[in-house]
C-alpha positions in Angstrom: 104.9 119.5 100.0 102.1 117.1 98.3 103.2 115.2 95.1 100.4 116.1 92.4 100.0 113.6 89.9 97.0 111.9 87.8 94.8 109.4 89.8 96.1 106.1 88.0 99.9 107.2 88.7 98.5 107.8 92.6 97.0 104.3 92.7 100.2 102.7 91.5 102.7 104.4 93.2 100.5 103.8 96.4 100.2 100.0 95.9 103.9 99.8 95.2 104.6 101.4 98.1 102.4 99.1 100.3 104.3 96.2 98.8 107.6 97.3 99.8 106.6 98.5 103.1 104.8 95.3 103.9 108.2 93.4 103.6 110.3 95.6 105.4 107.8 95.4 108.3 107.3 91.7 108.3 111.1 91.1 108.3 111.2 92.3 112.1 112.0 89.5 114.0 109.8 88.6 117.1 112.7 89.6 119.6 112.9 93.0 117.4 109.2 93.6 117.7 109.0 92.7 121.5 111.8 95.3 122.4 110.3 98.2 119.9 106.6 97.4 121.3 108.3 98.3 125.0 109.7 101.7 123.8 106.8 102.3 122.0 104.4 102.1 124.7 106.9 104.0 127.0 107.1 107.2 124.2 103.6 107.1 123.6 102.9 107.5 127.5 105.1 110.2 127.7 103.9 112.1 124.7 100.1 111.8 125.7 101.0 112.7 129.2 102.7 115.9 127.9 99.7 117.2 125.9 97.7 117.0 129.6 93.6 115.8 129.3 94.0 113.0 127.1 91.4 110.8 128.7 89.0 109.5 126.1 91.6 107.8 123.7 90.5 105.7 120.1 92.8 103.2 119.5 93.5 99.9 117.0 93.9 96.2 118.2 97.0 95.4 116.1 97.0 92.6 113.4 99.8 90.4 112.5 103.1 92.7 111.8 101.4 95.8 113.2 102.9 97.8 115.8 101.4 96.5 119.1 99.9 98.8 121.7 99.0 95.8 124.0 101.4 97.4 126.6 100.6 100.7 126.2 97.0 99.4 126.7 97.9 97.7 130.0 98.8 100.5 131.8 96.3 103.1 130.1 93.5 101.1 131.4 95.3 100.8 135.2 95.2 104.7 135.0 91.2 105.0 134.1 91.5 106.0 130.6 88.4 105.5 128.6 89.9 103.3 125.6 87.7 102.7 122.5 88.5 100.6 119.5 87.5 100.2 115.9 84.6 97.9 114.9 84.3 97.7 110.8 80.4 97.7 109.5 78.8 96.0 106.9 78.8 98.8 104.7 82.1 99.9 102.5 84.0 102.3 104.5 81.6 102.2 108.0 83.5 102.2 111.1 82.8 103.5 114.5 84.7 103.2 117.8 83.2 101.3 120.7 84.4 100.8 124.7 87.4 98.8 125.4 87.0 98.1 128.9 89.1 95.5 131.5 87.2 92.1 130.3 85.5 93.3 127.1 85.3 90.3 125.1 87.7 90.3 121.6 86.0 88.7 118.7 87.6 88.2 115.3 85.0 90.8 112.9 85.1 91.8 109.3 88.2 91.2 107.5 89.9 89.0 110.2 90.3 92.2 112.7 90.3 91.9 116.0 87.5 94.4 117.4 85.4 94.6 120.7 82.0 92.5 120.9 79.2 95.1 121.0 76.4 94.2 123.0 72.6 95.6 122.2 72.8 98.5 124.7 76.9 100.0 123.4 76.7 103.0 121.5 79.8 104.1 119.6 82.0 107.2 120.6 81.2 110.1 119.1 84.5 111.6 117.6 84.0 115.0 118.6 84.2 114.1 122.3 87.6 111.8 121.4 90.7 113.7 122.5 93.5 111.5 120.5 93.2 108.6 118.1 96.2 106.3 117.5 96.0 104.8 114.3 97.8 102.0 112.5 99.6 102.5 109.2 101.8 100.7 106.7 103.9 104.3 105.9 104.9 107.5 107.4 107.1 110.6 105.8 108.6 113.5 107.5 105.7 115.8 106.5 103.1 113.8 108.8 101.6 112.2 105.7 100.5 108.5 106.5 99.8 105.5 104.0 97.3 102.9 105.1 96.1 99.5 103.7 93.9 101.4 101.4 90.4 100.9 102.7 90.0 104.5 103.8 88.3 103.7 107.1 90.2 106.3 109.0 90.1 109.1 106.3 86.2 108.8 106.1 85.7 108.5 109.9 87.9 111.4 110.6 87.2 113.6 107.8 83.6 113.3 108.5 84.2 114.5 112.2 83.0 118.2 112.8 85.8 118.2 115.3 88.5 115.6 114.9 90.9 114.4 117.8 94.8 114.8 118.1 96.0 111.5 115.4 98.8 109.8 116.2 100.7 107.3 114.0 101.9 104.2 115.7 104.8 102.4 113.5 108.3 101.3 113.2 111.1 103.0 112.1 111.6 100.6 109.1 108.0 102.2 108.0 109.5 105.6 107.4 109.2 106.8 103.5 112.4 108.6 102.7 110.3 110.5 100.3 106.8 112.8 100.7 104.4 109.9 100.3 102.1 110.5 97.4 98.9 111.9 98.7 94.7 112.8 97.7 92.6 115.6 98.9 91.0 113.1 101.0 93.8 111.7 103.1 94.0 112.8 107.2 97.5 113.8 108.2 99.0 112.9 111.5 99.2 115.3 114.2 102.0 113.2 115.7 103.9 110.3 115.4 105.3 107.3 117.9 107.9 104.8 117.1 110.5 102.5 119.0 113.1 105.4 118.6 111.0 108.5 120.1 108.1 110.7 119.2 107.6 113.7 117.1 104.8 116.5 116.8 104.1 117.8 112.8 
């Protein structure tokens, strides 16, 4: 059940949680991350395979300390899935997903995020045509709530979609909040979650 607190308390609580969760995530060793990424790739492949017809998939290109999807991406591209990665626009909160193909040039975009190079004739994906979206997060709870970095990009993008895709959070187990996360009306919940110890559907 969502916690109902005033906006200032919600903001302060979220910021404190973000600091704590960033520290937990950063404490993982390179060896731990390597093992976790292999397991995440396996569990994610199995989860999506069970859902059937998951062909058009939005994902993210991991920033330092985020759970990395590179291993899964290699197998997904080999299976000829259609992948799309986010490009953050100049306007506040603006984000679109563009095709990510083998050989696509990756550049450093706004906020230092990695993103596909957009050519003049490239068009962003229509969110209503995406089957699934793999999203990063700082924290998650057992009710499927997600705590992001605070920019609200994913919440804005999926709230505005007439038909949103199946949303799968990708994380390490250390990012789990034992207590329900503070939520607000515009927060988009996860449909499923994948970590190094398995997957679950909410």
